[in-house]
ZADOSE-793762 format. One record per residue (C-alpha): x negated, y negated, z negated; residue number from 1; residue in three letters. Coordinates in Angstrom, 2 decimals, decimal comma, always signed. Example, Ala and Ser with C-alpha at 12.3 -4.5 7.8 and 13.67 -1.06 7.14 Angstrom:
<dodrens>
-12,30_+4,50_-7,80_1_ALA
-13,67_+1,06_-7,14_2_SER
</dodrens>
This chain:
<dodrens>
+42,93_+86,13_+142,97_1_MET
+45,05_+87,06_+139,98_2_ASN
+44,81_+85,59_+136,48_3_ALA
+42,27_+88,20_+135,42_4_ASP
+39,96_+87,46_+138,31_5_GLY
+40,59_+90,51_+140,46_6_TYR
+40,59_+89,63_+144,13_7_ILE
+43,78_+90,98_+145,64_8_GLU
+46,38_+88,67_+147,09_9_THR
+49,29_+88,70_+149,47_10_GLU
+48,17_+87,51_+152,88_11_SER
+49,06_+83,85_+153,56_12_PRO
+47,80_+84,02_+157,16_13_ASN
+51,04_+84,14_+159,15_14_LEU
+51,22_+83,19_+162,82_15_TYR
+52,96_+84,01_+166,10_16_PHE
+51,11_+86,49_+168,29_17_ASP
+51,68_+85,47_+171,92_18_ARG
+50,22_+88,71_+173,30_19_ASN
+52,91_+90,82_+171,63_20_PHE
+55,50_+88,03_+171,41_21_ASN
+56,03_+88,76_+167,73_22_ILE
+55,33_+87,28_+164,30_23_ASP
+52,03_+88,44_+162,81_24_ALA
+50,06_+88,46_+159,56_25_ALA
+46,26_+88,46_+159,52_26_LYS
+44,90_+90,50_+156,59_27_ILE
+41,49_+89,41_+155,27_28_LEU
+39,26_+91,29_+152,77_29_PRO
+41,03_+91,57_+149,42_30_GLY
+44,47_+90,89_+150,86_31_GLU
+47,61_+92,93_+151,51_32_PHE
+50,97_+92,32_+153,12_33_TYR
+54,28_+94,17_+153,11_34_GLY
+57,30_+93,46_+155,29_35_THR
+60,71_+94,75_+156,27_36_SER
+60,67_+92,64_+159,44_37_ARG
+59,64_+93,59_+162,96_38_ASP
+56,13_+92,13_+163,12_39_MET
+52,48_+93,08_+163,58_40_VAL
+49,82_+93,22_+160,85_41_LEU
+46,27_+92,58_+162,04_42_VAL
+42,85_+93,02_+160,46_43_THR
+39,20_+93,43_+161,41_44_VAL
+37,23_+96,06_+159,49_45_LEU
+33,57_+96,75_+159,01_46_GLY
+32,67_+98,74_+155,90_47_SER
+36,04_+97,94_+154,34_48_CYS
+39,05_+100,19_+154,80_49_VAL
+42,68_+99,42_+155,53_50_ALA
+45,63_+101,59_+154,63_51_ALA
+48,69_+101,15_+156,83_52_CYS
+51,61_+102,55_+154,85_53_ILE
+55,25_+102,67_+155,90_54_ARG
+58,60_+104,18_+155,04_55_ASP
+59,18_+106,33_+158,12_56_ARG
+62,98_+106,01_+157,71_57_VAL
+63,48_+102,30_+157,05_58_SER
+60,40_+100,93_+158,82_59_GLY
+59,35_+98,93_+155,76_60_ILE
+55,57_+98,87_+155,79_61_GLY
+52,39_+97,06_+154,99_62_GLY
+48,63_+96,94_+155,17_63_MET
+45,80_+96,26_+152,76_64_ASN
+42,09_+95,58_+153,31_65_HIS
+39,65_+96,43_+150,54_66_PHE
+36,16_+97,56_+149,61_67_MET
+34,91_+99,41_+146,56_68_LEU
+32,49_+97,17_+144,65_69_PRO
+28,95_+98,10_+143,72_70_ASP
+29,08_+100,36_+140,67_71_SER
+25,44_+100,62_+139,66_72_VAL
+24,97_+99,66_+136,02_73_GLY
+28,70_+99,33_+135,33_74_GLN
+29,30_+102,81_+134,01_75_ASP
+26,34_+105,03_+133,24_76_GLN
+28,38_+108,19_+132,67_77_GLU
+30,40_+107,89_+135,87_78_ASN
+29,03_+105,23_+138,21_79_PRO
+32,00_+105,52_+140,57_80_LEU
+34,74_+105,17_+137,96_81_SER
+34,77_+101,39_+137,89_82_THR
+34,72_+101,23_+141,68_83_SER
+37,66_+103,62_+141,86_84_ALA
+39,66_+101,32_+139,60_85_ARG
+39,31_+98,55_+142,17_86_TYR
+40,39_+100,78_+145,01_87_GLY
+43,30_+102,16_+143,00_88_THR
+44,43_+98,64_+142,16_89_PHE
+44,34_+97,64_+145,84_90_ALA
+46,38_+100,67_+146,88_91_MET
+48,92_+100,33_+144,09_92_GLU
+49,47_+96,65_+144,81_93_MET
+50,52_+97,53_+148,36_94_LEU
+52,66_+100,52_+147,41_95_ILE
+54,45_+98,53_+144,71_96_ASN
+55,08_+95,72_+147,19_97_GLU
+56,70_+98,17_+149,58_98_LEU
+58,85_+99,56_+146,77_99_ALA
+60,04_+96,03_+145,95_100_LYS
+61,07_+95,63_+149,58_101_LEU
+63,14_+98,81_+149,40_102_GLY
+60,80_+101,53_+150,66_103_ALA
+61,36_+105,00_+149,21_104_ARG
+58,34_+106,79_+147,82_105_ARG
+59,40_+110,13_+149,33_106_ALA
+59,42_+108,60_+152,82_107_ASN
+55,96_+107,02_+152,78_108_LEU
+53,30_+107,95_+155,32_109_GLU
+49,88_+106,42_+155,91_110_ALA
+47,35_+105,70_+158,64_111_LYS
+43,86_+104,72_+157,50_112_VAL
+41,00_+102,97_+159,25_113_PHE
+37,53_+101,54_+158,71_114_GLY
+34,59_+102,58_+156,59_115_GLY
+32,06_+101,83_+159,31_116_GLY
+28,36_+101,70_+158,48_117_ASN
+27,93_+98,02_+159,36_118_VAL
+26,70_+96,37_+156,16_119_LEU
+23,05_+96,16_+155,24_120_ARG
+21,66_+96,38_+151,72_121_GLY
+23,54_+99,36_+150,29_122_PHE
+20,82_+101,60_+148,90_123_THR
+22,65_+103,82_+146,40_124_VAL
+25,59_+105,07_+148,46_125_ALA
+26,94_+104,18_+151,85_126_ASN
+29,85_+101,89_+151,05_127_VAL
+31,76_+102,81_+154,20_128_GLY
+31,65_+106,50_+153,34_129_GLU
+32,70_+105,80_+149,76_130_ARG
+35,61_+103,64_+150,91_131_ASN
+36,78_+106,29_+153,41_132_ALA
+36,52_+109,11_+150,88_133_ALA
+38,35_+107,09_+148,25_134_PHE
+41,37_+106,16_+150,38_135_VAL
+41,87_+109,76_+151,55_136_LEU
+41,52_+111,09_+148,00_137_ASP
+43,96_+108,52_+146,62_138_PHE
+46,62_+109,31_+149,21_139_LEU
+46,15_+113,05_+148,70_140_ARG
+46,56_+112,62_+144,94_141_THR
+49,68_+110,49_+145,39_142_GLU
+51,09_+113,00_+147,91_143_LYS
+51,40_+110,42_+150,68_144_ILE
+50,80_+112,12_+154,03_145_GLN
+48,02_+110,74_+156,20_146_VAL
+49,36_+111,01_+159,75_147_VAL
+46,42_+109,32_+161,50_148_ALA
+42,92_+108,17_+160,67_149_GLN
+39,90_+106,56_+162,31_150_ASP
+37,12_+106,36_+159,73_151_LEU
+33,33_+106,04_+159,54_152_LEU
+31,18_+105,55_+162,70_153_ASP
+28,94_+102,49_+163,13_154_ILE
+31,33_+100,01_+164,76_155_TYR
+33,69_+97,39_+163,36_156_PRO
+37,35_+97,83_+164,31_157_ARG
+40,26_+95,55_+165,04_158_LYS
+43,54_+97,12_+163,93_159_VAL
+47,09_+96,19_+164,94_160_TYR
+49,85_+97,84_+162,89_161_PHE
+53,55_+97,67_+163,78_162_PHE
+55,36_+98,87_+160,63_163_PRO
+58,82_+99,13_+162,21_164_GLN
+57,68_+101,79_+164,67_165_THR
+54,50_+103,03_+162,98_166_GLY
+52,47_+102,26_+166,10_167_LYS
+48,81_+101,38_+165,56_168_VAL
+46,37_+100,02_+168,12_169_MET
+42,65_+100,23_+167,26_170_VAL
+39,86_+98,55_+169,20_171_LYS
+36,26_+99,38_+168,34_172_LYS
+34,12_+96,27_+168,60_173_LEU
+31,02_+97,70_+170,24_174_ARG
+29,64_+94,32_+171,26_175_ASN
+29,94_+91,89_+168,38_176_VAL
+28,17_+88,68_+169,34_177_HIS
+28,12_+87,07_+165,91_178_ASN
+27,89_+88,04_+162,25_179_ASN
+31,41_+86,93_+161,25_180_THR
+32,55_+90,41_+160,18_181_ILE
+29,38_+91,21_+158,25_182_VAL
+29,29_+87,76_+156,65_183_ASP
+32,95_+87,95_+155,61_184_ARG
+32,55_+91,38_+154,02_185_GLU
+29,26_+90,39_+152,37_186_SER
+30,97_+87,38_+150,81_187_GLU
+33,81_+89,61_+149,63_188_TYR
+31,27_+92,02_+148,14_189_ARG
+29,72_+89,17_+146,14_190_VAL
+33,16_+88,08_+144,90_191_ARG
+33,87_+91,64_+143,75_192_LEU
+30,65_+91,70_+141,73_193_ARG
+31,82_+88,60_+139,87_194_GLN
+35,36_+89,82_+139,23_195_SER
+37,13_+92,10_+136,81_196_ASP
+39,98_+94,45_+137,58_197_VAL
+43,08_+92,72_+136,30_198_GLY
+45,07_+94,91_+133,97_199_GLY
+46,65_+98,25_+134,66_200_GLU
+49,08_+98,57_+137,55_201_VAL
+51,63_+101,38_+137,46_202_GLU
+53,16_+102,83_+140,57_203_LEU
+56,93_+102,52_+140,93_204_PHE
+58,55_+105,90_+141,45_205_THR
</dodrens>
């Protein structure tokens, strides 16, 4: 969480993945991670979305994991505007991190995942659909090509992203035996309600 309360942090969950024999970073809701190393970035998505963005020339890449917060009552004229600020912040944090690592804006490409209808209690707008629509719209506006996507549906997903090669492996979790994913995203949703977007973030060009 930054000084202004907005929940977006670099992932501290680093480990060695014995299946792939490679270093890995686990990305939780509200986190992102960028790297120039040969490693795998892993996340589990329900209603949240993850953008996997990489420089197709250098292999520098990263992943974020975010959800648009509830917007009801925050902006009467445009109830989605405040939510969009959160999503924009999450995307710009990742893109700026990649730029710091040496990625070139002209070489960026994206693969996007998530937005499943797995959370209960959303009565105004399906949060998964809003998240999916937002991430595609943001990337279109920023002229970053989406080369692959797996969005919506009713299942959680586990995503493995290998930035050096651009390879992504997605497993749909059709038989989830506990509420870990739903509970984690519900907790994140509550934290978003209690937070403010921290300052303006400008994209490096």
